[in-house]
C-alpha positions as CSV (number, residue, x, y, z in Angstrom):
1,M,-0.2,0.1,0.2
2,T,1.7,3.3,-1.4
3,A,2.3,6.1,1.1
4,A,-0.4,8.3,-1.2
5,T,-3.2,5.6,-0.2
6,N,-2.6,6.1,3.3
7,A,-2.6,9.6,3.3
8,E,-6.0,11.1,4.2
9,T,-7.7,13.0,1.8
10,P,-7.0,16.5,1.8
11,L,-10.0,18.9,2.5
12,S,-11.6,20.8,-0.2
13,M,-11.6,24.8,0.2
14,R,-15.1,24.7,1.2
15,E,-14.8,22.0,3.5
16,R,-11.9,24.0,5.2
17,L,-14.5,26.8,5.1
18,I,-16.8,25.1,6.9
19,H,-14.4,23.6,9.5
20,A,-13.1,27.1,10.3
21,V,-16.1,29.1,10.5
22,A,-17.7,26.5,13.0
23,D,-16.1,27.3,15.9
24,L,-16.6,31.4,15.4
25,F,-20.3,30.4,14.9
26,Y,-20.5,28.4,17.9
27,R,-18.2,30.5,20.3
28,H,-20.1,34.3,18.7
29,G,-23.0,33.0,17.5
30,T,-24.4,33.4,13.6
31,Y,-26.6,36.3,14.0
32,R,-23.3,38.4,15.4
33,L,-20.9,37.9,12.7
34,G,-21.1,39.6,9.5
35,V,-19.5,38.5,6.5
36,D,-17.0,41.1,7.1
37,D,-15.9,39.6,10.4
38,I,-16.2,36.4,8.8
39,V,-13.8,36.9,6.1
40,R,-11.5,39.0,8.3
41,E,-11.5,36.1,10.6
42,L,-10.9,33.2,8.1
43,K,-8.3,35.3,6.4
44,V,-9.9,34.7,2.8
45,T,-11.6,37.1,0.1
46,R,-15.1,38.0,0.1
47,A,-14.8,36.6,-3.7
48,T,-13.4,33.2,-2.2
49,L,-16.5,33.1,0.2
50,Y,-19.3,33.7,-2.3
51,R,-17.1,31.4,-4.9
52,H,-18.1,28.0,-2.5
53,F,-21.5,29.6,-0.6
54,E,-24.3,32.1,-1.7
55,G,-24.6,33.8,1.1
56,K,-24.0,34.0,4.7
57,E,-27.2,32.0,5.4
58,A,-26.2,29.0,2.8
59,L,-22.5,29.2,5.2
60,V,-24.8,28.9,8.1
61,V,-26.7,25.9,6.6
62,A,-23.4,24.3,5.7
63,Y,-22.0,24.5,9.2
64,L,-25.1,23.1,10.9
65,E,-25.2,20.0,8.4
66,H,-21.5,19.5,9.3
67,R,-22.4,19.3,12.6
68,N,-25.6,17.0,12.3
69,T,-22.9,15.0,10.1
70,T,-20.2,14.8,13.1
71,V,-23.3,14.3,15.3
72,Q,-24.4,11.1,13.8
73,R,-21.0,9.6,13.4
74,D,-20.3,10.5,16.8
75,L,-23.1,8.8,18.2
76,S,-22.9,5.9,16.2
77,L,-20.0,5.1,17.3
78,L,-21.3,5.5,20.6
79,T,-24.2,3.0,20.6
80,T,-23.0,0.6,17.9
81,G,-23.4,-3.3,19.5
82,K,-24.7,-2.0,22.8
83,T,-28.1,-3.3,24.6
84,P,-30.4,-1.0,23.9
85,R,-30.5,0.5,27.8
86,D,-26.7,0.7,27.7
87,A,-26.8,2.8,24.2
88,V,-29.2,5.3,26.2
89,S,-27.2,5.6,28.6
90,A,-23.9,6.1,26.0
91,I,-25.9,9.0,24.6
92,F,-26.6,10.7,27.9
93,S,-23.2,10.3,29.7
94,N,-21.9,11.9,26.1
95,L,-24.6,14.7,26.9
96,V,-23.1,15.0,30.5
97,T,-19.7,15.1,29.0
98,K,-20.8,17.8,26.3
99,T,-22.6,19.8,29.0
100,G,-19.8,20.2,31.3
101,S,-17.4,21.7,29.1
102,N,-16.3,25.6,29.7
103,V,-16.5,26.3,26.0
104,F,-20.4,24.3,26.2
105,R,-22.8,27.7,25.2
106,G,-25.9,25.4,24.1
107,C,-27.4,23.3,21.3
108,S,-25.7,25.0,17.9
109,F,-29.0,24.1,16.2
110,L,-31.2,25.5,18.5
111,V,-29.3,28.6,18.9
112,A,-29.1,29.2,15.1
113,V,-32.7,28.8,14.7
114,A,-33.2,31.4,17.6
115,E,-30.9,33.7,15.8
116,N,-32.4,33.5,12.4
117,P,-36.3,33.0,13.1
118,G,-36.8,34.4,9.6
119,S,-34.9,31.7,7.5
120,D,-36.7,28.6,6.3
121,P,-33.5,26.4,5.5
122,I,-32.0,27.4,8.8
123,R,-34.9,25.9,10.1
124,A,-35.1,22.9,8.0
125,T,-31.9,22.2,9.1
126,G,-32.2,22.0,12.7
127,R,-35.5,20.3,12.2
128,A,-33.7,17.8,10.1
129,H,-31.1,17.4,13.3
130,K,-33.6,16.2,15.8
131,L,-35.9,14.1,13.7
132,F,-32.5,12.4,13.5
133,L,-31.8,12.3,17.5
134,E,-35.7,10.8,17.3
135,K,-34.8,8.4,14.4
136,L,-32.2,7.2,16.6
137,F,-33.7,6.4,19.7
138,R,-36.6,4.9,18.1
139,E,-34.0,2.5,16.7
140,I,-32.3,1.7,19.8
141,L,-35.6,1.0,21.1
142,D,-36.8,-1.2,18.4
143,G,-38.8,-3.8,19.9
144,F,-40.3,-2.4,23.1
145,H,-43.6,-1.7,24.1
146,E,-44.7,2.4,23.2
147,R,-41.6,2.7,21.6
148,D,-42.4,5.6,20.1
149,Q,-43.6,7.6,23.0
150,L,-40.5,6.8,24.7
151,A,-38.1,7.7,22.3
152,E,-40.1,11.2,22.2
153,Q,-39.6,11.2,26.3
154,L,-36.3,10.8,25.6
155,L,-35.8,13.0,23.1
156,L,-37.4,15.5,25.6
157,L,-35.2,15.0,28.1
158,Y,-32.4,15.3,25.9
159,E,-33.2,18.8,24.5
160,G,-34.5,19.9,27.9
161,A,-30.7,18.9,29.3
162,L,-29.2,20.6,26.8
163,A,-31.3,23.9,27.2
164,A,-31.2,23.8,31.2
165,S,-27.5,23.5,30.9
166,V,-27.0,26.5,29.6
167,L,-29.0,28.6,32.4
168,R,-28.3,26.3,35.4
169,P,-24.5,24.6,35.0
170,D,-24.4,23.9,38.5
171,A,-27.6,21.8,38.8
172,R,-25.7,19.6,36.3
173,P,-29.1,19.0,34.5
174,A,-27.8,16.5,32.2
175,E,-26.6,13.9,34.9
176,T,-30.3,14.4,35.8
177,A,-31.8,13.8,32.7
178,R,-29.3,10.2,32.2
179,Q,-30.4,9.0,35.5
180,V,-34.5,9.7,34.4
181,A,-33.7,8.2,30.9
182,D,-32.2,5.2,32.7
183,M,-35.2,4.9,34.8
184,L,-38.0,5.0,31.6
185,V,-35.9,2.4,30.0
186,G,-35.0,0.3,32.9
187,H,-38.7,-0.1,33.1
188,A,-39.7,-0.4,30.0
189,V,-36.9,-3.3,29.6
190,Q,-38.8,-5.3,32.3
191,A,-42.3,-4.9,30.4
192,L,-40.8,-6.5,27.9
193,P,-42.2,-10.3,27.5
194,T,-38.5,-11.5,28.7
195,G,-37.8,-9.2,30.9
196,G,-34.8,-8.3,29.3
197,D,-33.1,-6.3,26.6
198,A,-35.1,-6.3,23.4
199,R,-31.8,-7.2,21.7
């Protein structure tokens, strides 16, 4: 196998711009940063930015899509091969770690939608992420009684912990959510015909 085969594929300019702007948007918000701020921070020309994105809205959408892809990959790695109870526990334990970070400032999707209330593309991208989370919980709970209702409850816990962690970080709401999620899934496991995990 050659060195070229082993080497990672270089990022395209568009991908590099998305990676670079992701940190800016998360730290400063999508509303406060104008195009002039972005090109100055990224050290690129406006022409370069507009060559890859139609405008700031398209850049925000690309940032959220990149974030969604990253979260999907990370949660897939966390849950693959685990029992439903352990998979749900892994998701919420990851949330505890995330919200406990000193750089945490909330859910990037909720923040972006709130900062851009008139943008249908941004709202649609944020909604797509939430639908992914709901679908993930449903897949994990496949075979459970009232699976859809339980998945919705877990999503509400997850979303609530994200929001509460911004305003009351000392209360560790994500840890409380993890404990409640474990109780919910534990009760659901006991309701299964076998009295054990669905898989």
